[in-house]
C-alpha positions in Angstrom: 21.3 11.0 -16.8 20.2 13.8 -19.1 18.6 13.1 -22.4 21.5 14.7 -24.3 24.2 12.8 -22.5 25.9 10.2 -24.7 25.5 6.5 -23.8 28.5 4.2 -23.9 28.0 0.8 -25.5 30.2 -1.3 -23.3 29.5 -4.4 -25.3 31.5 -2.8 -28.2 34.4 -2.1 -25.8 34.3 -5.7 -24.5 34.6 -7.1 -28.0 37.6 -4.8 -28.7 39.3 -5.2 -25.3 42.3 -7.0 -26.9 42.9 -3.9 -29.1 43.1 -1.6 -26.1 46.5 -1.0 -24.5 46.5 0.1 -20.9 47.5 3.7 -20.4 48.7 5.4 -17.2 46.0 8.1 -17.4 43.3 5.8 -18.6 41.1 6.0 -21.7 37.8 7.8 -22.4 35.1 5.1 -22.8 33.2 7.4 -25.2 36.2 8.0 -27.3 37.0 4.3 -27.5 33.5 3.6 -28.6 33.7 6.2 -31.3 37.0 4.7 -32.5 35.7 1.1 -32.9 32.2 2.0 -34.2 33.4 3.7 -37.4 34.5 1.9 -40.6 38.3 1.9 -41.0 38.5 4.1 -44.1 36.1 6.7 -42.7 38.0 6.6 -39.4 41.3 7.3 -41.1 39.9 10.4 -42.8 38.5 11.6 -39.5 41.8 11.1 -37.8 43.7 13.0 -40.5 41.3 15.9 -40.3 41.5 16.0 -36.5 45.3 16.0 -36.6 45.3 19.0 -38.9 42.9 20.8 -36.5 45.0 20.1 -33.5 48.2 21.3 -35.2 46.4 24.5 -36.1 45.4 24.8 -32.4 49.0 24.4 -31.4 50.0 27.4 -33.6 47.1 29.4 -32.3 47.9 28.6 -28.7 51.5 29.9 -29.1 50.3 33.1 -30.7 47.4 33.8 -28.4 47.1 31.7 -25.3 48.6 32.5 -21.9 48.7 28.7 -21.4 50.0 27.1 -24.7 50.8 23.8 -22.9 47.1 23.2 -22.6 46.8 22.7 -26.4 49.5 20.0 -26.3 47.9 18.2 -23.4 44.6 18.1 -25.3 46.4 16.8 -28.4 48.2 14.1 -26.5 45.0 13.0 -24.7 43.1 12.8 -28.1 45.9 10.8 -29.6 45.9 8.2 -26.8 42.2 7.8 -27.0 42.1 7.7 -30.8 44.9 5.1 -31.1 44.0 2.8 -28.2 46.0 -0.2 -29.5 49.2 1.7 -28.6 51.0 0.1 -31.6 50.1 2.2 -34.6 53.0 4.1 -36.0 50.4 6.4 -37.5 49.5 7.8 -34.1 52.5 10.1 -33.9 52.4 9.9 -30.1 56.2 9.7 -29.6 57.1 12.6 -31.8 54.2 14.6 -30.3 55.5 14.0 -26.8 59.0 14.9 -27.9 57.7 18.2 -29.3 55.7 19.0 -26.3 58.5 18.3 -23.8 61.2 20.0 -25.8 59.1 23.1 -26.5 58.7 24.0 -22.8 61.9 22.6 -21.3 63.2 26.1 -20.6 59.9 27.7 -19.7 59.8 28.4 -15.9 56.0 28.7 -16.1 55.8 24.9 -16.4 58.6 23.5 -14.2 56.1 23.0 -11.4 53.1 22.1 -13.5 51.8 18.5 -13.1 50.5 18.4 -16.6 53.9 19.1 -18.0 55.5 16.4 -15.8 52.9 13.9 -17.0 53.9 14.6 -20.6 57.5 13.8 -19.6 56.4 10.6 -17.8 54.5 9.4 -20.8 57.5 10.1 -23.0 59.7 8.2 -20.6 57.4 5.2 -20.9 58.1 5.1 -24.7 61.9 5.4 -24.9 64.6 2.9 -24.5 66.3 4.5 -21.4 63.6 6.1 -19.2 66.1 6.5 -16.4 67.9 9.1 -18.5 64.6 11.1 -18.8 64.0 11.0 -15.1 67.7 12.0 -14.4 67.2 15.0 -16.7 64.0 16.0 -14.9 65.6 15.8 -11.5 68.7 17.7 -12.6 66.6 20.5 -14.1 64.1 20.8 -11.3 61.2 19.8 -13.6 58.3 18.4 -11.5 60.5 18.3 -8.4 57.5 18.9 -6.1 55.6 15.8 -7.2 56.0 12.4 -5.6 55.2 10.6 -8.9 58.5 11.7 -10.4 60.6 10.0 -7.6 58.3 7.0 -7.5 58.6 6.4 -11.3 62.4 7.0 -11.3 63.0 4.8 -8.3 60.8 2.0 -9.8 62.8 2.1 -13.0 66.1 1.9 -11.1 64.8 -1.0 -9.0 63.8 -2.9 -12.2 67.4 -2.4 -13.4 68.8 -3.8 -10.2 70.2 -0.4 -9.2 68.9 -0.5 -5.6 71.3 1.9 -4.0 70.5 4.6 -6.6 66.7 3.9 -6.2 67.1 4.4 -2.4 68.9 7.7 -3.1 66.0 8.9 -5.3 63.3 8.0 -2.7 65.3 9.9 -0.1 65.7 12.9 -2.4 61.9 13.1 -2.9 61.3 12.8 0.8 63.8 15.5 1.5 62.1 17.8 -1.0 58.7 16.9 0.6 57.3 16.0 -2.7 53.5 15.7 -2.7 51.6 13.7 -1.8 54.3 13.0 0.7 52.3 10.2 2.4 52.2 8.3 -0.9 55.9 8.7 -1.4 56.6 7.6 2.2 54.4 4.5 1.7 56.2 3.6 -1.6 59.6 4.0 0.1 58.6 1.7 3.0 57.4 -0.9 0.5 60.7 -0.6 -1.3 62.6 -1.1 1.9 60.6 -4.2 2.7 61.4 -5.6 -0.8 65.1 -4.9 -0.3 65.2 -6.9 2.9 64.3 -10.0 1.0 66.0 -9.3 -2.4 68.6 -11.6 -3.6 72.1 -10.0 -3.4 72.9 -11.1 -7.0 70.0 -9.0 -8.2 72.0 -5.9 -7.4 73.5 -4.1 -10.4 74.7 -0.6 -10.0 74.9 1.7 -13.0 75.0 -1.0 -15.8 76.9 0.0 -18.9 74.7 1.2 -21.8 74.2 -1.3 -24.7 72.8 -1.0 -28.2 69.3 0.3 -28.7 66.5 -2.2 -28.4 64.3 -2.6 -31.5 61.2 -0.5 -31.5 62.4 1.8 -28.7 63.9 5.3 -29.1 66.7 6.8 -27.2 65.9 9.8 -25.1 65.5 13.1 -27.1 
């Protein structure tokens, strides 16, 4: 380890583990340490200043960068690491993801970009009806070449009891040879095994939509 390389104090992270919410892409240990080692008032000032800087970078990226999506990805990653509890309404993560996904939804440059798909998957995890997000992605060929799209969509449908539709989505991903194909094949085989032992009454196809759940936002 080089002399200039920062050292992570894992004792601090252990003390704060109850304030850290699991994230699909993980957290930066160094960023977590910085979050929990600064007094709250000072930290709030730092966060506000950083948000202003990131917003300026978004504007600059649209004006100058051939890859403006990269600025949104950095902003999202910073937000997740800077608000590890996952509860703070101050984080602005949901509206940031809405902005990022909407901004590039008609841009062919990003339809097959895994970074863009990951933003959509993170967004789906925060809304009331993630299946509607996945349906939109499939219908609009966003991320169609990645196995994770079909896995997440099918998992959501399975949790809803919509097994026939989940099977259809797995088959669609396999037909499109979504990568990594071996992972998708394994997930599909696991799904088929579960279905052999599933109770028939767990089946529920296309349930009617109900009122919005508290604390969850409807898609877009």
